[in-house]
C-alpha positions in Angstrom: 0.2 0.1 -0.2 2.9 2.0 0.7 4.5 1.7 -2.7 1.1 2.7 -4.3 0.6 5.6 -2.1 4.2 6.7 -3.1 3.6 6.0 -6.9 0.4 8.0 -6.6 2.0 10.9 -5.2 5.1 11.2 -7.6 2.4 10.9 -10.7 0.4 13.9 -8.9 3.8 15.6 -8.3 5.2 15.1 -11.9 1.9 16.3 -13.3 2.0 19.8 -11.3 5.4 20.5 -12.8 4.6 20.1 -16.0 1.2 22.1 -15.5 3.3 24.8 -14.2 5.9 24.7 -16.7 3.3 24.6 -19.5 2.1 27.7 -18.1 5.2 29.6 -17.4 6.1 28.5 -21.2 2.7 30.6 -22.7 3.0 33.5 -24.3 2.1 36.4 -22.7 -0.8 38.5 -23.7 0.4 41.3 -25.8 -0.6 44.5 -24.5 -3.1 46.7 -25.8 -3.1 50.1 -27.6 -2.2 53.4 -25.7 -5.3 55.2 -26.2 -4.6 58.9 -27.1 -7.9 60.7 -26.6 -9.2 64.3 -27.7 -12.1 66.2 -28.3 -12.3 68.5 -31.5 -15.4 70.0 -33.1 -16.0 67.7 -35.7 -19.5 69.2 -36.5 -20.8 72.6 -36.2 -19.5 76.2 -36.8 -15.9 75.3 -35.7 -15.6 72.3 -37.5 -13.7 73.8 -40.5 -11.3 75.6 -38.3 -10.6 72.5 -36.4 -10.0 70.2 -39.4 -6.4 70.6 -39.8 -5.8 70.4 -36.2 -7.4 66.9 -36.3 -5.4 65.6 -39.6 -2.4 67.2 -38.1 -3.0 64.7 -34.8 -4.3 62.0 -37.5 -0.8 62.1 -39.5 1.0 62.3 -35.9 -0.8 58.8 -35.0 0.0 57.1 -38.4 3.6 57.9 -38.4 4.1 57.2 -34.7 2.7 53.4 -35.6 4.4 53.1 -38.6 7.9 53.7 -36.6 7.0 51.2 -33.7 4.4 53.0 -31.7 5.2 54.2 -28.2 6.7 52.1 -25.2 6.5 49.1 -28.0 2.3 49.5 -28.1 0.8 51.1 -30.6 -1.1 54.5 -30.4 -5.1 54.3 -30.9 -6.6 58.0 -31.3 -10.0 58.5 -29.8 -11.8 61.3 -30.8 -15.2 62.7 -29.7 -17.1 65.6 -31.1 -18.3 68.7 -29.2 -20.3 69.9 -31.8 -18.5 73.2 -31.7 -20.3 73.4 -28.0 -17.5 74.4 -26.1 -19.6 74.4 -22.9 -19.6 70.3 -23.5 -15.8 69.8 -23.7 -15.1 69.2 -20.2 -17.8 66.3 -19.9 -16.6 65.1 -22.7 -13.0 64.4 -21.5 -14.1 62.9 -18.3 -16.1 60.5 -20.5 -12.5 59.8 -22.2 -10.8 59.0 -18.9 -13.7 57.6 -17.0 -15.5 55.5 -20.4 -12.9 55.2 -22.6 -9.8 55.0 -20.3 -7.7 57.3 -22.4 -3.9 56.9 -21.2 -3.0 60.3 -22.6 -4.9 63.5 -23.3 -4.7 66.3 -26.0 -6.4 69.5 -25.5 -9.1 70.6 -28.3 -8.7 73.6 -30.8 -9.3 76.7 -29.4 -9.0 78.6 -26.2 -12.6 78.1 -24.7 -12.8 74.7 -25.6 -9.3 74.5 -23.8 -10.5 75.7 -20.7 -12.8 72.8 -20.2 -10.3 70.5 -20.9 -8.0 71.5 -18.4 -10.8 71.4 -15.8 -11.4 67.9 -16.5 -7.8 67.0 -16.7 -6.8 68.9 -13.6 -9.6 66.9 -11.6 -8.7 63.6 -13.1 -5.3 64.2 -12.7 -4.4 63.6 -16.2 -1.7 64.8 -18.1 -3.1 67.0 -21.2 -1.1 68.4 -23.9 -2.7 72.0 -24.9 -2.4 71.8 -28.4 -4.9 74.3 -29.4 -5.3 77.1 -26.7 -3.3 80.3 -27.0 -5.3 82.4 -24.8 -2.7 83.9 -21.7 -5.6 83.0 -18.9 -5.5 79.3 -19.7 -1.8 79.4 -18.1 -2.1 82.3 -15.8 -1.9 80.1 -12.8 -0.3 77.0 -11.6 -1.6 73.6 -13.7 -0.5 70.4 -11.8 -1.2 68.4 -15.4 -1.2 70.8 -18.2 1.3 72.2 -20.5 1.1 74.5 -23.7 2.5 73.5 -26.9 0.3 76.1 -28.8 1.9 79.2 -29.9 0.4 81.6 -26.9 -1.1 84.9 -28.1 2.0 86.8 -26.2 4.2 85.4 -29.1 2.7 88.2 -31.6 3.1 90.8 -29.0 7.0 89.7 -28.0 7.7 89.7 -32.2 6.2 93.3 -32.5 8.1 94.8 -29.5 11.6 92.6 -30.2 11.7 93.9 -33.7 10.9 97.3 -32.7 13.5 97.7 -30.5 15.9 96.1 -33.2 14.8 98.2 -35.6 15.7 101.5 -33.4 12.1 102.2 -32.4 11.9 104.7 -29.5 8.1 105.5 -29.6 5.5 103.5 -30.4 1.5 103.3 -30.8 -0.3 100.1 -30.1 -3.7 99.7 -31.5 -6.3 96.8 -31.0 -9.5 95.7 -32.5 -12.2 95.2 -29.8 -12.1 91.3 -29.4 -10.8 89.6 -27.0 -7.7 88.1 -28.7 -6.6 91.3 -30.1 -7.2 93.1 -27.1 -5.2 90.7 -25.2 -2.6 90.7 -27.6 -2.2 94.9 -27.8 -2.3 94.8 -23.7 0.5 92.5 -23.6 2.4 94.5 -26.3 2.0 97.7 -24.4 3.2 96.0 -21.2 6.4 94.9 -22.9 7.4 98.2 -24.7 6.9 99.8 -21.5 9.4 97.2 -19.7 11.4 97.7 -22.6 11.9 101.5 -22.1 9.9 102.3 -25.3 7.6 105.1 -25.2 4.0 104.3 -25.5 0.8 105.5 -24.3 -2.2 103.5 -23.4 -3.4 100.8 -25.9 -6.0 102.6 -28.5 -9.1 100.4 -28.8 -10.7 100.5 -32.4 -14.2 99.5 -33.1 -14.7 96.4 -35.8 -15.8 98.0 -39.0 -13.6 101.0 -38.6 -12.8 102.8 -41.7 -11.6 105.9 -40.5 -8.5 105.8 -38.9 -7.6 110.1 -38.7 -8.1 110.4 -35.5 -5.5 107.7 -34.6 -3.3 109.4 -37.2 -3.7 112.6 -35.3 -2.4 111.3 -31.9 0.4 109.2 -33.8 1.7 112.3 -35.5 1.3 114.5 -32.0 3.0 112.2 -30.0 5.7 111.5 -32.7 5.5 107.8 -33.0 8.3 105.7 -34.8 6.1 102.9 -35.0 2.7 101.8 -35.3 1.7 98.0 -34.1 -1.7 96.8 -34.5 -3.5 93.7 -33.7 -6.8 92.9 -35.6 -8.1 91.6 -39.0 -7.0 92.1 -42.4 -9.6 94.4 -43.1 -8.4 96.9 -40.5 -5.1 96.4 -41.8 -6.1 97.7 -45.5 -8.3 100.6 -43.6 -5.3 101.8 -41.7 -3.6 101.6 -45.2 -5.8 103.8 -47.1 -6.1 106.4 -44.2 -2.0 106.9 -44.4 -2.4 107.5 -48.1 -5.1 109.8 -48.0 -3.0 111.8 -45.2 0.2 111.7 -46.4 1.0 109.6 -43.0 4.5 107.1 -42.8 5.2 105.9 -39.7 9.1 104.5 -39.5 7.7 101.2 -39.0 4.4 100.0 -39.5 3.3 96.5 -37.9 -0.2 95.2 -38.4 -1.6 91.8 -37.7 -3.6 90.7 -41.0 -0.8 92.6 -43.1 0.3 89.0 -44.1 -3.0 88.4 -45.9 -4.1 87.7 -49.1 -7.3 89.6 -48.7 -4.9 92.6 -47.4 -2.9 92.9 -50.4 -5.8 92.6 -53.0 -7.7 95.4 -51.0 -5.1 97.7 -51.3 -2.9 96.6 -54.3 0.5 98.0 -54.4 0.3 100.4 -51.4 0.5 96.9 -49.3 4.3 97.3 -49.9 6.5 97.5 -46.9 3.6 96.6 -44.4 4.9 93.8 -41.9 2.2 91.6 -40.9 2.9 88.3 -38.3 2.8 84.4 -39.3 3.2 81.9 -36.3 3.9 78.9 -38.6 4.3 78.5 -42.5 5.2 75.4 -44.8 8.8 76.9 -45.4 9.7 77.7 -42.3 13.5 76.2 -41.7 12.2 74.6 -38.0 13.1 71.1 -37.5 11.4 68.2 -39.9 9.0 70.9 -41.0 9.5 69.7 -44.6 9.5 66.2 -44.1 5.9 67.2 -42.2 4.8 69.4 -44.9 5.5 66.7 -47.6 3.8 63.3 -45.7 0.9 65.8 -44.7 0.2 66.8 -48.4 0.8 63.0 -49.8 -1.9 62.1 -47.5 -4.2 65.1 -47.5 -4.0 66.3 -51.3 -3.5 69.6 -49.7 -1.0 71.9 -48.1 -1.3 72.0 -44.1 -2.3 75.1 -42.3 -1.4 76.4 -39.1 -3.9 74.0 -37.3 -2.3 71.3 -38.7 1.3 72.0 -37.3 -0.4 72.3 -34.1 -2.0 69.1 -33.9 1.2 67.6 -35.1 3.5 69.2 -32.8 1.2 68.3 -30.0 1.3 64.8 -30.5 4.9 65.0 -31.1 5.9 66.7 -27.7 3.5 64.2 -26.2 5.2 61.2 -27.2 8.9 62.4 -26.8 7.9 62.9 -23.1 6.2 59.3 -22.3 9.8 58.0 -24.3 11.7 59.9 -21.8 9.5 59.1 -18.8 9.7 55.5 -19.8 6.0 54.7 -18.5 2.5 56.1 -18.7 2.4 56.8 -15.2 0.9 60.6 -15.1 3.1 62.3 -12.5 6.6 61.1 -14.7 4.7 62.1 -17.9 4.2 65.5 -16.3 8.0 65.5 -15.1 9.3 64.7 -18.2 7.1 67.7 -20.0 8.2 70.3 -17.4 12.0 69.3 -18.1 11.7 68.8 -21.9 13.2 71.0 -24.1 12.9 70.3 -27.9 11.4 71.5 -31.6 8.9 70.4 -33.6 8.0 71.3 -37.5 5.9 74.3 -35.3 9.0 75.6 -33.8 10.8 75.5 -30.1 9.0 73.8 -26.8 10.0 74.6 -23.5 7.4 75.4 -20.7 7.3 77.5 -17.2 7.5 74.1 -15.1 4.5 75.9 -12.7 1.9 77.1 -15.0 2.7 75.0 -18.0 2.8 78.2 -20.0 4.7 77.8 -23.5 7.9 79.9 -23.0 9.8 79.2 -26.5 7.5 79.8 -29.4 8.5 82.4 -31.7 6.0 84.3 -34.3 7.7 85.2 -37.5 7.2 88.6 -39.0 6.7 89.2 -42.9 7.0 91.9 -44.8 5.0 92.2 -48.3 7.6 92.7 -51.0 6.7 93.0 -54.6 3.0 91.6 -53.6 4.4 88.8 -51.4 5.3 88.0 -48.0 8.5 87.5 -47.4 9.5 86.4 -43.5 12.2 88.9 -42.4 12.2 88.4 -38.3 13.2 86.7 -36.3 17.0 86.1 -38.1 16.2 82.4 -37.5 13.3 82.2 -39.8 13.8 84.9 -42.1 14.1 84.4 -46.1 14.9 88.4 -46.4 15.8 91.6 -45.4 13.1 94.1 -44.0 13.0 97.2 -46.1 13.0 99.8 -43.9 11.8 102.7 -43.3 8.4 102.4 -44.2 8.6 104.6 -47.0 6.8 108.2 -48.0 3.8 108.4 -50.0 5.3 110.9 -52.3 8.5 108.6 -52.7 6.9 105.5 -54.1 7.0 104.2 -57.4 4.8 101.8 -59.3 6.2 98.2 -59.2 6.6 97.0 -62.8 5.0 93.2 -63.6 7.0 90.2 -62.7 7.9 88.2 -65.7 
């Protein structure tokens, strides 16, 4: 009986060892995809504006997966539609976290929608890359989980003031269209100009649809300003030029948001010459991998990318680089990596304030209309030509000959 019991025990032990060995040798289940969530206006009034941003994200995911994914796992982009209702954005980001278990979050297009996304991310303690929100208010206070890749509105103000200083301006007038974005840019330009030692009065606020800028020209003449800096729409920039010509007024430097637009050139013809406008990104910019990005986007979508596409693509690239440096999806580690990261994308440089998460390295180029075309003239790193200064007096201008 003892022999039989011993034999049965040995058989049971052998079977257990064999079963354990079989389990040890069974291949582990492959990890699922890393889910990247974002909320975008895919229908409604804002859908056309957000379309390029969405395509930039799609291209980034496709390229990342083609290169092997992230941390050895493929990426899956989960997009929800806020139907152009920014009030719904926060709830939709909560849904991405709670229902779809998104590992990483990228912000929506537009500052109003981004505010809701930030609220959801901060409450859920989930990292969010702000790829499309430029307003100063989004990063005015400490943000534990949010960083900004989007070019902030402050970059427009910084470009105008820095160029004015470089070009020898001593006194400036700053005007802004009466809308939140232009007023923010204008107020920051006044603040920066005063800090830099320029003589500048209070911000001049311009009503939308203004066509007569004679009162502002009178103020500029009285103050003997060297530079006229304006933030608004191409329509206002064109009306400024028309008023300048009528009154024979020519500041040494004329910088106006909207002066880079084809509609501005069309509205005033050759009188657009020497006006300087703003461009936050362009297909020809010599930023890192920009040519490859433009080529890939054009091949995929049969169209040249716009600024929104560069924003979306940059948001994905920065997020991926931070995750690689962190080596994990653990949220605090990723946030720390994003805070310490200094890199460049086709959109431009990335470096943030570690406390507020505000973008600190982004630059906006100034472009001057030369022979009917915008030419990047500032800063030197982005320039394709030299600024033709001063802004010529009206009695010194000659008609341009047609291009061959």
